[in-house]
N, C-alpha and C positions, 0 to 999 in steps of 0.2 A: 339262584339265577346268576348267570355269568355277568360279571361287571366289566371285564376286559373285552373290548371289541376292536375289530379292525376298522380304522377310519375309512370313510368313503374316499374314493380316488381323488375327487375334486378338492376335498378338504385337505388331504395330504399334500396335493400340489400347491395349494395356497400357502401352506406353512413353509414348504420348501422354497417357494418363490420369494418369501420374505427375506431369505438370506441372500438372494441374488438381486432382486429388484426392489429397491427402496424408494426410488424416485425416477423421473425421466432420464436423469443423467446416468443412472445405473443401466437402463436399457441401451442408451447410446454407447456406453463403454463396451458392453457385451457384443453388440452388433458390429462396432468398429473393429474389435479384436477378431471377429469371424471374417470380416473383409480382408484384414491383413493376413490372416492365416490362409486365406484362399488365394493369395498371391496377387492381389489387386495392386495396381500402381496409380489408380485414380479413384478417389472416393468422394462422393457428394453427400452431405448431410443437410436435411431441411427440417425445420421444426416450426410449429405454430403454438401460440399460447404457452410458451415455455416447455413445449414437448408434451404437455398434458393431453391435448386433443389430437396432436398429429406429429409423428416422427417418420421420416423416410430416409433410408440410407441406400445409395446406389453405388455399386462397385463393378469393375471390369475383371473380377477374379475368375477362377476356373468354373464357377457355378456348380449346380447340383443336378444330377440326373433325375428323371421322373421317379425312378424306383427309390431313390434316397430321400426325396423330399418329405414324405409322411414319416419316415423313420427319424428324421432330424428333429421332429417335434415330440418324440418320446423321451421321457426322462432317462438320463445317463446313456443316451445314444451318441456316439462320437466316432470320428474317423482318425483321431489323433493318438490314442493309446489303445492297446489291445491286451496287454499283460502287465503284471505288477512290476516287472523290470523296466517298463517304459517310464514309470514314474521317476526313475533315477536319472533320466536324461531328457527332460521336457524342454523342447525348443519352441513350441508354439505358445501363443498367448492364452488360448482356450484349450481345455482338455477334459473337463468334467461332464460335458453333455447336459448341462442344466439350463443354459441361457434361453434357447428358443422355447422349450416347454414351460419354463417359469414365466416368460413374457406372455405367452399365449394364455396362461391361466388367469392373468389379471387384465387382459386387454383384448382388442380385436386385431388380428395379425393377418396381413396378406403378403405372400411371397411370390415374386416373379423371378424365374431363374432359367438359365440355359447354358449348357456346356458347348464348347466349340464343335463337338462331334454331332450335335443334335440339330435337326432342321427347324424344329419348333420348340418353344419353351414350355414351361409348366407354370400354371397359376394354382396356388394353394391358399385356402382361406381357413382360419381357425379362430375360435373365440370362446372364452370362459373354459378353456381346457379341452374343448371338443372340436373335432374336424368338421368343417362345414362344406368345403368344396375342393375338388382337385380336377383340373381340366387342362387342355392344351391352350397355349396362348402365344401370340407373336411378341417377341422381345429380343433385345440384343443379348449377346453372351455376357455372362456375369449374373449378379443377383441384386434384386431390389426388394427390400423388406420395408413394409409400411405398417406402423403401429398406431392405432387410434384408440382414444378414450381410455387411457390408462386408469385403472382403479375405479372405473365407473360402477362396477358391480361389487366393490368392496369399500363402502363409504367410511369404514373405520380407518382405512389407510388414506383415503382421499383427504380427510380432514387434517392430516399431518403435512400435506404438501404446502409449500410456501406460495407467495405471490408469483404470478407468471414471470415477472422480470427476474426474480431470484432463481427460479428453476431454470430459466433460459441462461443465466450467467453460470449456473452449475454445469449445464451442458457445454457451454463455451469453454469452461475450464477443462473439461474432459477432452474436447477435440484439440485444444491447445497442447495439452500434454502428449496426446497421441501423435500430433504432427511433429513435435520436437523429438519424439522417440524414433520416428521413421521419416527422416528428411528425403528419402528416396521415393516417397509416395506423395502425390499431389492431392491435397485436401481442399475442399470447398465447403464453406458453411453458410447456409442461407437461413436467416432468422426473420420470421414474419415477412417473407417476401424480399428481404434486403440481404445482399451478400456482405458478410462482415469478416470473412477470412478466406484467403486464397494463398496456398503455397505452391511453388513451382514444381516440387518433386524432382529437382535436379541433383539431389544427394548432397548439396552443400548445406551443412547445418546452420551456418551463419545467415544464409539467405532465408532459411526457415524461421530463425529467430527474428529477423527483420519483419517477416510477414506476420508473426504472432504478436510480438511485443513492440514493434516499431523500430525505426532507424536510430532514435536517440539511445535506447537501451542497448542495441547491438553495438553501438560505437564505444560503449563502456567496457567491452569484454576483451579478454586476451585468451588465446588458445592454450589448452593444457593437454598433455599427452604423457603417458608412461606405460611401459610394457615390462612387467616383472613376472616371469614364469607363466603361470596359467591365468593370470589376471592382467587385463589390458584396460587402461583408462584413457578416455578421449573426451573432448568437449571444450567448454569455455567457462572461465571464471571472471568475475568482475574485478576491476581495479580497486585497490583499497579505498581510494577517495570517494568511490561511488557506493559505499556500503549503505545498508538499510537498517531500520530499527527493529526488524524481525526477520525470521527465516522463510517467509512465504515465497520468496523467489529462488529457492533452492530446489532444483529438479534433479533427481537421481533416477537412472534407468539401469536395470539389470538385464542384459541380453535383450534390449529393446522393450522391456516392460517397466512402466512407471512404478516405483516403490518408495516407501518411507523407510529409510535406513538410519538408525542411530549411529552405526559404524561409519558410514560415509559422512554424515554431518559432523561427527566428532573429528574425523580426519581433516575435513575442510577447515574447521575452526582452528585446529592445531597448526595447520599449514599457514594460517594468517596470523599466528601469534607474533606479537610485537610489530605487526604491520598494519593493524587496524585499531580504531578507537574502542575502548571498553564500552560494552553495551550496544555495539554495532555488529552487523552480520553481513557477510558477503553473499552475492548471488552466484548461481552456477547452473549450468546445464551439462551434466556429466553422465556419460554412458559407461557402465562397467561390463566388460565382456569377461565371462568366467565359464569354466567347464561346468555344464549343467549338473554333473554328478556332485559338485561341491556346494550346491545351493538348493534348498528346499523351498519351492514356491507354493506348496500346497498346505499352507498354515493359516490362511485367512480366507473367509468367504469371498471377499472382493479381490483377493490375490494382490493386495497392495503392501503386504509385509512378507518378508522372506527370512529364512534362517540359514546362516552360513555354517559349513562344517568347521571352518577355521577362519575367524574374523581378522587375524593378524595380517595375512597377505593382502586382504582387501584394504585394510587401514593403511598399510605401508604404501600401497600403490596409489591410493588417492592422495595421501600426504605428499608423496614424492612428486606427483603430477602438479600439485598446487605450488610446492616450493620451487620447482623448476620453472614453472610458468611465471611466477612472481620475479624470480631472478633474471629471467630473459626478457620479459615483456612489460614489466612495470616501470615505465620511464617516469622521471620527475614530472609532476603536474605543471602544465603550461598555463600561464595566465592569459586569457583571451578576452577581447572585448565582446560584450554580449550582443551588440548590434552595430552594423556599419552606419556611418553618418548618413542621414537622410537629406536629400537635396530637393528643394521645391522652389518654384519661382514666386516672386512677390507680385501679387495682382495689383492692378491700378485702373483708374477710369480713363478711357480714351479722350474724353473731353478736357482732361486736365492739361494745360499748356506746358507745365513744367515736367521735367524728367522725373520718373518715379523714384521716390526715396528708397534707399536700401537700408534695411535694418537688420541687426544681428540680435538674436534672442539668446540671452545668457541667463544661466541659473545662478541666483545670488542667495545670500543667507536669509535675507529678510523678505525677498520678493521672488516668487517662483519664476516669473518671466519678466525681464526688464529690457527695454529697448536701449540700444546704444547706436549712435550715429556712425555711419560708415562713409568714408570719402567717396566722392563720385567717381564712377568708372568712365574711361574714355569711350566705351561702347555705349551707344544710345539705347540699346535694347536692355530689357530688364535682366539683371544678372541673378542667377540662382544663389541662394544663401544656404550654407551648410550648417547643420547643428546636430548635435548628438543628444538624443533624449536621455534624461537621467534615469536609466532603467534599473540602476542598482538599488534605488530606494523608492518605495511607493509614495503616492501623494498622501500627505497627512493633513487631516483637519484638526486645527487647534482652536479651541474656544477663545473668543475675544479677550477674556480676562487673563489668559495665559500666553498671549502672543509675545509679551515682553516681561521678563522677570528681573526685578531689580532688588538687590539685597545690600544693605549697608553694613560694612565691616569696618573695623578700625583702620585697615590699610587703604581700601579703595572701594568704589562702587562697582559691583559685578553685574554685567548684563548677560542676556541669553547668548549673544554672539561672542562673548569673551572666550578666547582660546583656552583659558585655564579651566573652563567648565566642560566636562566631557559627557555627551549624551544627556543633557539636563532635562529634556522632555520626558525621557523614559524612566529616569532614576528617582529623583528626589523631590522635585519642587511642586508637584501637583498633589493636593489632597484629594481624597475620593470625591468630594462634592465638586471640585473644580473641573473634573473630567466629564461631568454629566452634561447633557444638553441644557440649554438656557432655561427652559420651562421647569425642568426637574431641579436645576441648581438653585432656583429661587426658593423652592420648597425646602431644599436641604439647608439653606442658610438660615431659614426661620426656625429650624428645629432647636429646642433648648439644649444647652451644653450639658453633657452627661459626665459623670466621673471618668477620668482617664482622657478627656479631650485635651487638645493642645493648651487650652487655658489653664489646665491644672499643672502644666509642666513648670517646675521651679528652675528658672533660668540661672539664678545665682549659684545653685548647687551643681551646675553642670560644667565640665571642662573636657574638651577634646584632647586626648593624648597623642593619637596618631593611628597608624595602620601597620599591621604585621603581615608579612608575606603577601601583600596586595590582596588579602582575603578577609582579614579580621580587623574591624574597627575597634580601637581601644579608647575608652573614655572613663572619666570619673563622674559619679552622680550620687549624691546623698551618702557620702562616706563609703561608697562601694566602687570597686573596680569592675567595669562592664566590658566584656569582649563580645562583639557582635559578628556573626557570620553574615556578611553583607548579601551574599547570594540567597541564602535561606530566608533571611528576613525580608528582602525585597520580593522574593517569590511569594511569601505569604501575604504581603501587603497587596500585591497585584491580584492574587487569588481572592482575597476578601472583596476587593473592588469589583471583580468580575461577577462574583456571586450576588453582590448588592444590585448590580445592573442587569441581572439575568433577564433575558427576553426583551429588554428595552435598549440593547446596545446597537449602535450604528458603527460599523467598521469603516476602514479606510478603503477607498476605491483604488485599485492597483492601476498604475499608469499603463502597464502591459499585463494582460491576463496571463495567468500561469497554467500551462497544461501539465497534468500529472498522469502518467501511465501506471496502471495498477494491475496486479493479477486479478483474475475474474472474481474470486471470492472477496477480495478487498474492495474491488469496484462495486460489487453488489452490496456490501456492507455500507459503503458511503451513500449509494443511491437510496437505500432503505432508510437512512438516518438523516436525510437532508434537512428536515424540519428541525431536528435537535441541533444539528451543526450550525444552522442559521441563527439559532438563539445565542450562540457564542460569538457572533460577529462575522461569520463567513457567508459569502455568497458563492455557491457552487452550482455549476450546470453540468448536466449529463451530455458528454460529447459522443458517447457510444463506443462500443468495441473496447471497453476497458480503460477509457480515457475520460477524465473530468476536467473542466475548466474552472479555475478559481478567479473570480472577478473582484472579490472583496475579502479582506481578512481583518482580524482584530487590530486595533491601532497599536497595540504593544509589540506586534511582530514586524520584522523586516521582510523585504522582498525575498531574500535568500532563504528565509526560514520556511516559506510556504510549502515547497515540495516535500521536505522532510516531515513536517508536522502532519500533512495530509496522509502520507504513508504510515506514520506512527498511529494516527487516529484509526485508519482503516485496519491496520494489523491488530490493534487492541480490540476493536469491535468484533473481528473474526475470532480472536482468541477467547473472548468472553461471551460469545454468542449464546452459550448454554447456561451462563451464570445469571440466574434470575435476580440476584442481589446487585448486579453491576449497575452503578449509577453513571450513565453515559455522560450526562451534562457536567456532573461534578468532576469526572475524570478529564473532560475536555478543558475545564478551567485549570486543573492541575497542569496539564500539558502546556497550555498557552502561557501560564504564569512561569513555568520552569524555563521555557525557551526565551521569554522576553526579559527575565530578570538579569541584572548585571552579573557577569560571570566572575568567579574567583580568578585573580590574576589581571583583571582589567584595571586600568588606571582610574582612580577616583580622586578628584581634587579635595583639598582641605575643606572648602566651602560645602561641597556635596556631602562629605562625611559628617560634618557638623549638623547640617539640615536633616540628614537621614537619621542620625542617632537621636536627635530631639524628637523627630516624628515617631520613631519606634518606641522610645521610652514614654511617650504620651499615650500609647496604645497598650495598656496592660493585658488585654486579652490575647495579644499575639505573642505566643511563647514557643510555638512549633511551626515548622514549615509544613506544606500540604503532605509531604512524605513522612512526617513524624519526627524529623530531626530538630533538635533545639535551635532556635535562632540566636540565642545569646546565653552566656554563662556569666555569673557574677561572683565576686569574692569581697567580703567585707574587709575593711581596714584592719579589724582585729585579727581575722584569720591570716591576713598577709603578714602582719607583724609577728604572729605566733610562729609562722614558718621561718622567719628570720631570727627567732629567738629574742625578740625585743620584749616580749611579755611571757 
């Protein structure tokens, strides 16, 4: 009996569809490419429930004739190539003839289309790989494709779809990339009845960037252009000071097609060499125009990867464009105030016989707002008073027991507002229990002293020697020379405190909420993990369309750290989304601790060094930073004397 059989047509189509249609975003990508290939200059995309239940794409392209519509839903039917030689010069985005039949095999599809030469249009309905209806219909010229109930008949695939918001963000990411690749086309995106994207289609790439990512991101860009032989590069790159912790904002296009290219990414990084901090990455929107015969786009099912016949010209063109742009457009960073002075009148009661008192609000070291008398004005009306809110630093809550820190030294008494103490709140003076809320602090104080607590520290055998390279604290303790990496050690101390307070932390309320614009994948990752992020002391709200608002952050962070750490968190969550062993909360503590710890090269007073060294040496369990680097090294007096030949 024969064991090899020809698969049924529907089963074969389902297998083939799996290579093209993975999720609603895949459907949107294929249909948008068809609209662009049809010559449309206006495209509208509408989705509901993340595109799972409803997708509709309307364009004003050339449309399809009634004879061509049924053929378009047959596998490998296409108008874009007709012979093997056409594969050597592909200029269209689609060419395989797999999109429409693959979509129709896993969903219900309705097509309305009309060419300019036809008086009436055509309505075509298909579902589960079979034709259902073809008839005349009234419609404008162009094509409208409606896709409903994707994967309803294939539950094995349906269960792998994510939440509606995640799938919708994936769709938004697709239309963002498509709009950036074709600024000459006007795109409109309607998500659950709300318009979230509109581009003008005026051909100006910078205007399209504003529409996709916002005005703030667009202001960080400088134009780049280079034309070398058969490779032409154009687009925008970010200024070095606006670098990011990952490569998620790097967009490369080959002849108008979004691709992931290691060659372009390497050339971009090389162009920024010595212009950007280590561990940071630039953003870019770069289109590479190349002779189609020199690039193979038929190497990946989703057509997001390409193969160059010769990578060197592409590398050189991108590298040259970046270097020229930085040389011409990267001006020195200008320091600007974050907010103009705000003016408001002082209110008063009309029944008061005296003139209203004018007060000036000033920010002082010990009191957030303090009144100061102002001399009376000749004008009897209330005069406005100007003040500048202290936007550079968030409001900090300090427990009552740590509002003033007094330490007795042989020289003098040091207080918290002493200028010789730098950043004393963040660095040295609070033990883990002192930073807890009052009710938890009471419990912590009553815990029995364990080995390694501060009470076990031998004060008489400790002596501070000094600091080397403004990075390493040097001291003597119990006949040993101790060298402490102050950043690594402080980072681990903060990390341990964050872990101890996990889930019970209350962050600091920001005086001005911070808005952070993110790529759609990163935005989706943040929204999905809001509960986990809140346990680390953040309060984040969804502002929609790739933007989140941060209203609260951990007390260890400063105002300026917030945008960078949110981008870093989002990028890390996207990078590790398939890693089942990824401990998100633990990594969050790593990141917060690293950013809030004192940095190598920062000034540290003698008093701070002494307090910090004593605290660290009383905690024998802390020997490595969260990244695995040692926090201190030690050398016995005997080893030191052996090196000098004394013994």
